[in-house]
C-alpha positions as CSV (number, residue, x, y, z in Angstrom):
1,M,-90.4,-4.5,48.7
2,A,-86.7,-5.6,48.7
3,V,-85.9,-9.0,47.1
4,N,-83.6,-11.3,49.0
5,L,-81.3,-12.6,46.2
6,K,-80.0,-15.4,48.3
7,N,-83.6,-16.8,48.8
8,V,-84.3,-16.3,45.1
9,K,-81.1,-18.2,44.2
10,D,-81.9,-21.0,46.6
11,T,-85.4,-21.3,45.1
12,V,-84.1,-21.4,41.5
13,N,-81.5,-24.0,42.5
14,L,-84.2,-26.2,44.1
15,A,-86.5,-25.8,41.0
16,A,-83.7,-26.9,38.7
17,E,-82.9,-29.9,40.9
18,V,-86.4,-31.1,41.0
19,L,-86.9,-30.6,37.3
20,G,-83.7,-32.6,36.6
21,A,-84.8,-35.3,39.0
22,A,-88.2,-35.5,37.2
23,A,-86.5,-36.1,33.9
24,A,-84.3,-38.8,35.5
25,V,-87.3,-40.6,37.1
26,I,-89.3,-40.5,33.9
27,E,-86.4,-41.9,31.8
28,G,-85.8,-44.6,34.4
29,A,-89.4,-45.6,34.3
30,K,-89.4,-45.8,30.5
31,Q,-86.3,-47.9,30.5
32,L,-88.0,-50.3,32.9
33,G,-90.7,-50.8,30.2
34,V,-93.3,-48.4,31.6
35,D,-95.2,-46.2,29.2
36,V,-94.9,-42.7,30.7
37,D,-94.9,-40.7,27.5
38,A,-98.1,-39.0,28.6
39,V,-96.3,-37.4,31.6
40,G,-92.7,-37.2,30.3
41,G,-92.5,-34.7,27.4
42,A,-93.1,-31.4,29.0
43,V,-90.8,-31.9,32.0
44,K,-87.9,-33.0,29.8
45,D,-88.2,-29.7,27.9
46,A,-88.4,-27.7,31.1
47,A,-85.4,-29.5,32.6
48,G,-83.3,-28.6,29.6
49,G,-83.7,-24.9,30.0
50,A,-84.5,-24.3,33.6
51,A,-82.8,-22.0,36.1
52,N,-80.3,-20.2,33.8
53,G,-78.0,-23.1,33.1
54,A,-79.3,-26.0,35.1
55,R,-78.1,-29.2,33.5
56,V,-78.9,-32.9,33.8
57,V,-75.9,-35.1,33.7
58,A,-76.8,-38.5,32.2
59,D,-74.9,-41.7,31.5
60,G,-75.8,-44.8,29.5
61,I,-76.0,-48.0,31.4
62,G,-76.0,-50.2,28.3
63,K,-77.6,-53.3,27.0
64,G,-80.8,-51.7,25.7
65,F,-81.7,-50.0,29.0
66,G,-80.9,-46.5,27.8
67,A,-79.8,-43.5,29.8
68,A,-80.6,-42.8,33.4
69,A,-79.7,-39.7,35.3
70,D,-76.5,-39.9,37.1
71,G,-76.8,-36.6,38.9
72,V,-78.1,-33.1,38.7
73,G,-76.0,-30.0,38.6
74,A,-77.3,-26.5,39.0
75,A,-75.5,-23.5,37.7
76,V,-77.2,-20.2,38.3
77,G,-75.9,-17.1,36.6
78,A,-77.2,-13.5,36.9
79,L,-80.7,-13.6,38.3
80,G,-83.4,-11.7,36.3
81,G,-85.5,-11.1,39.5
82,A,-87.9,-12.8,41.7
83,A,-90.4,-13.5,38.9
84,K,-88.1,-16.0,37.3
85,A,-87.6,-17.8,40.6
86,F,-91.4,-18.0,41.2
87,Q,-91.9,-19.3,37.7
88,D,-89.3,-22.0,38.2
89,S,-91.0,-22.9,41.5
90,R,-94.3,-23.5,39.7
91,E,-92.4,-25.7,37.1
92,A,-90.8,-27.6,40.0
93,A,-94.2,-28.2,41.5
94,E,-95.4,-29.6,38.2
95,A,-92.3,-31.7,37.9
96,R,-93.0,-33.2,41.3
97,K,-96.4,-34.4,39.9
98,K,-94.7,-36.0,37.0
99,I,-92.2,-37.7,39.3
100,N,-95.0,-39.2,41.2
101,A,-96.8,-40.3,38.0
102,A,-93.7,-42.0,36.7
103,R,-93.1,-43.7,40.0
104,Q,-96.7,-44.8,40.2
105,S,-96.3,-46.4,36.7
106,I,-93.3,-48.4,38.0
107,F,-95.3,-49.6,41.0
108,E,-98.1,-50.7,38.8
109,G,-95.6,-52.6,36.6
110,A,-94.9,-55.1,39.4
111,S,-95.8,-58.7,38.8
112,T,-96.9,-59.1,42.4
113,V,-98.1,-56.5,45.0
114,M,-98.9,-57.7,48.5
115,P,-98.3,-56.8,52.2
116,L,-94.8,-57.7,53.3
117,H,-96.1,-59.5,56.4
118,K,-98.3,-61.7,54.3
119,F,-95.4,-62.7,52.1
120,V,-93.2,-63.5,55.1
121,C,-96.0,-65.5,56.8
122,Q,-96.5,-67.5,53.6
123,Q,-92.8,-68.4,53.5
124,G,-92.7,-69.3,57.2
125,K,-95.8,-71.5,57.1
126,A,-94.9,-73.4,54.0
127,A,-95.2,-77.1,54.6
128,D,-92.3,-77.8,52.3
129,A,-89.1,-76.2,53.6
130,A,-87.9,-75.9,50.0
131,F,-90.9,-73.8,49.0
132,N,-90.0,-70.5,47.5
133,G,-92.7,-68.5,45.8
134,F,-90.1,-66.3,44.1
135,D,-87.1,-68.6,43.9
136,M,-85.9,-66.7,40.9
137,P,-83.8,-63.6,40.0
138,G,-85.4,-60.2,40.2
139,C,-85.8,-56.9,41.9
140,Y,-88.2,-55.8,44.5
141,L,-89.4,-52.7,46.3
142,I,-90.5,-52.6,50.0
143,A,-92.4,-49.5,50.7
144,K,-93.9,-48.0,53.9
145,Y,-97.2,-46.1,53.8
146,Q,-99.4,-44.3,56.3
147,K,-101.4,-46.7,58.5
148,G,-104.9,-47.0,57.0
149,D,-103.6,-46.0,53.5
150,H,-104.8,-48.8,51.4
151,D,-105.6,-47.0,48.1
152,K,-103.8,-47.7,44.9
153,N,-101.7,-44.5,44.9
154,Y,-98.4,-46.1,45.7
155,S,-96.3,-43.0,45.0
156,D,-97.1,-41.5,48.4
157,Y,-94.8,-43.8,50.2
158,L,-93.0,-42.7,53.4
159,G,-89.9,-44.8,52.9
160,I,-88.7,-47.3,50.4
161,F,-86.1,-50.1,50.0
162,V,-84.8,-51.3,46.7
163,G,-83.6,-54.9,46.7
164,S,-82.4,-57.6,44.2
165,S,-81.3,-61.2,44.3
166,E,-80.8,-64.3,42.3
167,H,-83.2,-65.9,44.7
168,M,-85.7,-63.3,45.7
169,S,-87.7,-65.3,48.3
170,D,-84.8,-65.8,50.7
171,D,-83.6,-62.2,50.2
172,I,-87.0,-60.6,50.8
173,V,-87.6,-62.5,54.1
174,S,-84.1,-61.5,55.3
175,I,-84.6,-57.8,54.9
176,P,-87.1,-57.2,57.8
177,T,-84.7,-58.8,60.3
178,R,-81.9,-57.6,62.6
179,L,-79.5,-58.7,59.9
180,G,-81.4,-56.9,57.1
181,D,-82.2,-53.3,56.5
182,P,-82.7,-51.4,59.9
183,D,-85.4,-49.2,58.6
184,V,-87.5,-52.0,57.1
185,Y,-86.9,-54.1,60.2
186,A,-88.3,-51.3,62.4
187,D,-91.3,-50.8,60.1
188,Y,-92.0,-54.5,60.1
189,K,-91.4,-55.0,63.9
190,Y,-93.8,-52.2,64.8
191,H,-96.5,-53.3,62.4
192,Q,-96.4,-50.5,60.0
193,N,-98.2,-50.5,56.7
194,V,-95.5,-52.1,54.5
195,M,-96.0,-53.3,50.9
196,L,-93.9,-55.6,48.7
197,F,-93.6,-55.1,44.9
198,V,-91.9,-57.8,42.9
199,F,-90.2,-57.5,39.5
200,P,-88.8,-60.8,38.2
201,C,-86.2,-60.6,35.5
202,E,-83.5,-62.6,33.8
203,L,-80.3,-63.0,35.8
204,K,-78.2,-61.1,33.2
205,D,-80.4,-58.0,33.6
206,L,-80.5,-58.0,37.4
207,D,-77.8,-55.4,38.2
208,E,-79.0,-53.0,35.5
209,R,-82.6,-53.2,36.6
210,R,-81.7,-52.6,40.2
211,E,-79.6,-49.6,39.2
212,L,-82.6,-48.2,37.3
213,L,-84.9,-48.6,40.3
214,L,-82.3,-46.9,42.6
215,R,-82.1,-44.0,40.2
216,S,-85.9,-43.8,39.9
217,F,-86.4,-43.7,43.6
218,A,-83.4,-41.6,44.6
219,G,-84.2,-39.2,47.4
220,E,-84.3,-38.8,51.2
221,R,-87.0,-41.4,51.5
222,L,-84.8,-44.1,50.0
223,Y,-83.8,-46.5,52.8
224,N,-80.8,-47.8,50.9
225,G,-79.2,-44.3,51.6
226,V,-75.5,-44.2,51.3
227,R,-75.4,-47.9,50.7
228,A,-76.9,-47.4,47.3
229,S,-74.7,-46.8,44.3
230,V,-76.4,-43.6,43.3
231,G,-76.3,-40.2,44.9
232,K,-79.4,-38.9,46.8
233,V,-81.3,-35.9,45.5
234,A,-81.0,-33.1,48.0
235,D,-84.7,-32.3,48.2
236,G,-86.2,-34.4,51.0
237,S,-89.6,-34.5,49.5
238,L,-88.5,-36.7,46.7
């Protein structure tokens, strides 16, 4: 049976990209204070040697937050045959599991988890107009899930928005509006299953923590899209 080398090369490239992304997500989660050592070691080693020269480009973002992946470059040399590609595909599938585990750890590290509509209603019904449940600096995630999906596996989101503000309350309620993010606005308007995850932090750490979250959730499901300051991973399933 003839081997289509183009298909093999594409498979290896995809495997390398997913492996690199897994290492980036795990590192980002660790720098956010999440203990992911149980899921991180093997995939880091795999990312280092995958796909005949795939490499992870990393940069430091300073002030104790360590390194987060800045991008993934794949360089494929002479292919040893289809077997190598299939092996990398299996490693990529394992890497996807580790990505999900690292992201789940980030979700579980939120100080508050609640439906977005509940938060907005609490803000709108407050007797005191100055009430702000989270009138403090911090980052937050707004994630959309399948309707009826109310389990604690938060890594299976359908779309996600990363936000940050010196005054989170006002910022959060502005996102599901016409002047906010169009994807979150559509999800909220049409009563989708949308959850809010809040991560308070000191003002001096705000930009760096937002950057780590953007890197950890980079992919086609990230609503921030080209507005974010990080590149998107090419594989849409991330």
